[in-house]
C-alpha positions in Angstrom: 42.9 -6.1 44.4 39.5 -6.2 42.7 39.0 -9.9 43.8 39.9 -9.0 47.4 37.3 -6.3 47.5 34.7 -8.7 46.3 35.7 -11.2 48.9 35.5 -8.7 51.7 32.1 -7.5 50.6 30.7 -11.0 50.4 32.1 -11.9 53.8 30.6 -8.8 55.4 27.2 -9.3 53.8 27.1 -12.9 55.0 28.2 -12.0 58.5 25.6 -9.2 58.7 22.8 -11.6 57.6 23.9 -14.1 60.3 24.0 -11.4 63.0 20.6 -10.0 62.2 19.1 -13.4 62.0 20.5 -14.4 65.5 19.1 -11.2 67.0 15.6 -12.2 65.7 14.6 -8.9 63.9 15.5 -9.7 60.3 11.7 -10.1 59.7 9.3 -8.1 61.8 6.8 -10.3 63.7 4.1 -7.7 62.9 4.2 -8.4 59.2 1.2 -10.4 58.1 1.7 -12.6 55.1 -1.0 -12.9 52.6 -1.9 -16.0 50.5 0.0 -16.1 47.2 -1.9 -15.0 44.1 -2.2 -17.8 41.8 -1.5 -16.9 38.1 -4.7 -16.9 36.1 -6.0 -15.3 33.0 -8.5 -13.3 35.2 -5.5 -11.3 36.6 -4.4 -10.2 33.1 -5.9 -7.4 31.1 -5.0 -6.9 27.5 -5.8 -3.9 25.3 -8.5 -4.6 22.7 -6.2 -3.4 19.9 -3.2 -5.5 21.0 -1.6 -7.1 17.8 -1.6 -10.6 19.4 -5.4 -10.6 19.2 -4.8 -11.4 15.5 -4.0 -14.9 16.6 -7.5 -15.3 18.2 -10.8 -15.6 16.5 -13.1 -12.9 18.0 -11.1 -13.1 21.2 -11.9 -16.8 21.9 -9.2 -19.0 23.3 -10.2 -21.9 21.0 -13.2 -22.5 18.8 -15.6 -25.4 18.8 -15.8 -27.9 16.0 -19.0 -26.3 14.8 -17.4 -22.9 14.5 -14.6 -24.1 12.3 -16.7 -26.5 10.2 -16.1 -25.6 6.5 -18.9 -25.9 4.0 -17.3 -23.8 1.2 -14.4 -24.5 -1.1 -11.1 -22.8 -2.0 -11.0 -20.0 -4.5 -10.5 -21.3 -8.1 -7.7 -20.0 -10.3 -10.3 -18.6 -12.8 -11.9 -16.6 -10.0 -8.6 -15.2 -8.8 -7.5 -14.2 -12.3 -10.4 -11.7 -12.3 -9.1 -10.0 -9.1 -6.8 -7.0 -9.0 -3.4 -7.1 -7.4 -4.7 -5.2 -4.4 -7.6 -7.7 -3.9 -5.2 -10.6 -4.2 -2.8 -9.0 -1.7 -5.6 -8.5 0.8 -7.0 -12.0 0.3 -3.5 -13.5 0.9 -3.2 -11.9 4.3 -6.7 -12.8 5.3 -5.8 -16.4 4.6 -2.4 -16.1 6.3 -4.0 -14.8 9.5 -6.7 -17.5 9.5 -4.1 -20.2 9.1 -2.1 -18.8 12.0 -5.2 -18.9 14.2 -5.8 -22.5 13.2 -2.2 -23.5 13.9 -2.4 -22.0 17.4 -5.7 -23.7 18.3 -4.4 -27.0 16.9 -1.3 -26.7 19.0 -3.4 -26.1 22.1 -5.2 -29.4 21.6 -2.0 -31.3 20.7 -0.5 -30.2 24.0 -3.2 -31.9 26.0 -3.3 -35.0 23.7 -6.7 -34.3 22.3 -7.8 -35.7 19.0 -9.7 -32.5 18.3 -6.5 -31.1 16.8 -7.3 -33.0 13.6 -10.5 -31.0 13.2 -8.4 -28.0 12.1 -6.6 -29.8 9.3 -9.4 -29.7 6.7 -10.0 -26.0 6.9 -6.3 -25.2 7.0 -5.7 -27.3 3.8 -8.5 -25.5 2.0 -7.0 -22.1 2.9 -3.6 -23.4 1.8 -5.0 -24.3 -1.6 -6.3 -20.8 -2.1 -2.9 -19.3 -1.1 -1.1 -21.5 -3.6 -3.5 -20.5 -6.4 -2.9 -16.8 -5.5 0.8 -17.5 -6.0 0.0 -19.2 -9.3 -2.0 -16.2 -10.6 0.7 -13.7 -9.5 3.4 -15.8 -11.2 1.3 -15.9 -14.4 1.0 -12.1 -14.3 4.7 -11.6 -13.7 5.6 -13.9 -16.6 3.2 -12.0 -18.8 4.7 -8.7 -17.8 8.2 -9.9 -18.5 7.1 -11.1 -22.0 5.3 -7.9 -22.7 8.4 -5.8 -21.8 10.5 -8.0 -24.0 8.1 -7.6 -26.9 7.7 -3.9 -26.3 11.5 -3.4 -26.5 11.4 -4.8 -30.0 8.1 -3.4 -31.3 7.2 -0.7 -28.8 7.6 2.3 -31.1 5.5 0.6 -33.7 2.7 -0.1 -31.1 2.7 3.5 -29.9 2.5 4.8 -33.5 -0.5 2.5 -34.2 -2.2 3.6 -31.1 -1.6 7.2 -32.0 -3.1 6.7 -35.4 -6.2 4.9 -34.1 -6.8 7.6 -31.5 -6.5 10.5 -34.0 -8.7 8.7 -36.5 -11.5 7.8 -34.0 -14.3 10.3 -34.2 -15.4 10.1 -30.6 -12.7 9.5 -27.9 -14.4 11.3 -25.1 -15.7 8.0 -23.7 -15.0 5.9 -20.7 -13.5 3.2 -23.0 -10.9 5.6 -24.4 -10.2 7.2 -21.1 -9.4 3.8 -19.7 -7.2 3.0 -22.7 -5.2 6.2 -22.1 -4.8 5.4 -18.4 -3.7 1.8 -19.1 -1.1 2.8 -21.8 0.4 5.6 -19.6 0.7 3.2 -16.6 1.6 -0.1 -18.3 4.2 1.4 -20.7 5.4 4.5 -19.0 4.7 3.8 -15.4 2.6 6.9 -14.8 -0.2 6.3 -12.3 -3.6 8.0 -12.6 -3.3 9.3 -9.1 -0.2 11.3 -7.9 1.6 10.3 -4.7 4.8 11.3 -2.9 6.6 8.2 -4.2 6.7 9.3 -7.8 10.1 9.9 -9.2 10.4 11.3 -12.7 12.8 9.5 -15.1 13.3 9.3 -18.8 10.5 6.7 -19.3 8.1 8.9 -17.2 9.1 11.9 -19.2 8.6 10.1 -22.5 5.1 9.2 -21.4 4.2 12.8 -20.5 5.3 13.9 -23.9 3.4 11.1 -25.7 0.1 11.7 -23.9 0.4 15.5 -23.9 1.2 15.8 -27.6 -1.5 13.2 -28.4 -4.2 15.2 -26.6 -3.1 18.4 -28.2 -3.1 16.9 -31.7 -6.6 15.5 -31.2 -8.4 18.4 -29.6 -6.5 21.7 -30.4 -8.5 22.3 -33.6 -11.8 21.4 -32.0 -11.0 23.8 -29.2 -10.3 26.6 -31.7 -6.6 26.8 -30.7 -4.7 25.9 -33.9 -3.2 29.3 -33.6 -0.8 28.1 -31.0 1.1 26.0 -33.5 3.3 23.3 -32.0 3.9 22.9 -28.2 7.3 24.5 -27.6 8.7 22.9 -24.5 8.0 20.4 -21.6 6.1 23.0 -19.6 3.5 23.4 -22.3 3.3 19.7 -23.0 2.9 18.9 -19.3 0.1 21.6 -19.0 -1.9 19.6 -21.7 -0.9 16.3 -20.1 -2.4 17.0 -16.7 -5.8 18.2 -18.2 -8.6 15.8 -19.1 -8.6 14.2 -22.6 -11.5 16.4 -23.8 -12.0 19.5 -25.8 -12.7 21.4 -22.6 -9.5 20.1 -21.0 -7.3 21.1 -23.9 -9.0 24.5 -24.0 -8.1 25.1 -20.3 -4.6 24.0 -21.0 -4.3 26.4 -24.0 -5.4 29.3 -21.8 -2.6 28.5 -19.4 -0.1 28.2 -22.2 -1.1 31.8 -23.4 -0.1 33.1 -20.0 3.1 31.1 -20.0 4.2 32.4 -23.3 3.9 36.0 -22.1 6.9 35.2 -19.9 9.0 34.3 -22.9 10.6 31.5 -20.9 11.6 28.2 -22.7 12.7 25.1 -20.8 15.8 23.5 -22.2 16.0 19.8 -22.7 18.6 19.3 -19.9 16.1 20.6 -17.3 13.0 18.7 -18.4 13.1 16.0 -15.7 13.8 18.5 -13.0 10.9 20.7 -14.1 8.3 17.9 -14.4 9.4 16.6 -10.9 8.8 20.2 -9.6 5.4 20.4 -11.2 4.4 17.0 -9.5 5.8 17.9 -6.1 3.9 21.3 -6.2 0.7 19.5 -7.1 1.1 17.1 -4.3 1.9 19.8 -1.8 -1.1 21.8 -2.8 -3.4 18.8 -2.4 -2.0 18.1 1.0 -2.5 21.8 2.1 -6.1 21.7 0.8 -6.7 18.5 2.8 -5.3 19.9 6.0 -7.4 23.1 5.5 -10.6 21.1 5.0 -9.8 19.0 8.1 -9.3 22.1 10.2 -12.5 23.7 8.9 -14.4 20.5 9.7 -13.1 20.6 13.3 -14.2 24.2 13.7 -17.6 23.4 12.3 -18.0 20.4 14.7 -17.0 22.5 17.7 -19.5 25.2 16.8 -22.2 22.6 16.6 
């Protein structure tokens, strides 16, 4: 039945077309046809921030031989070893985008049989050499990290104990050198970054780092801050209070003042709640920072409008 309906419709449509054509009014004689518009790049408008512009150098279709002439050299492994991971990451994508531009321009000349396509090979190979060396440096770092983790599993506690002893014996630790050492040890061993962000998830390793750094600061500066009366830190709330303050006498003094207020509540955090409590402290800190940022942005808008 369905096929019959299709057949009837087709027959009717064809017959109607034939009828109107014979009558001569299928196309009005008053309609004036214009010349067809030839496709050309002049008829196309592209937004300046379109992602495909990444395949073009400064918006040019192709570059001249002088524009791609290379007078430099690839980055050496020794130079790349001095770069941070973020710098290497950025350099990799700069190289990747430039090679994509070169490949596109080379393909354009190959399509028309031009020998100019060979002009792009030299620069592309130099960039490729840099990218391979970036990979080499990252592989070296990954291997070093794996070896360090394996060694730390065997001798980690011994290393931390030696660091603690050196830190407590050092007369002056309120220096950039020791601040950097504390930041490195808390990040490399415990995975605690120096800047909080929303991706932080507290686990047992993170918790262990908070305890190690917090108790280390308290042992070093409590006496100098005149707060030996506090005795030992009682729970994770007190330890974290010291941890988040600066590694200075003043920082520990500020932490001790907060601990005095906390002890008035007579609350003690049990060990089973430590991870949950620290995660809550971090989340509150991040939320507070975000609220302050939004408030500053709104105040800035108001000031700009008033001007």
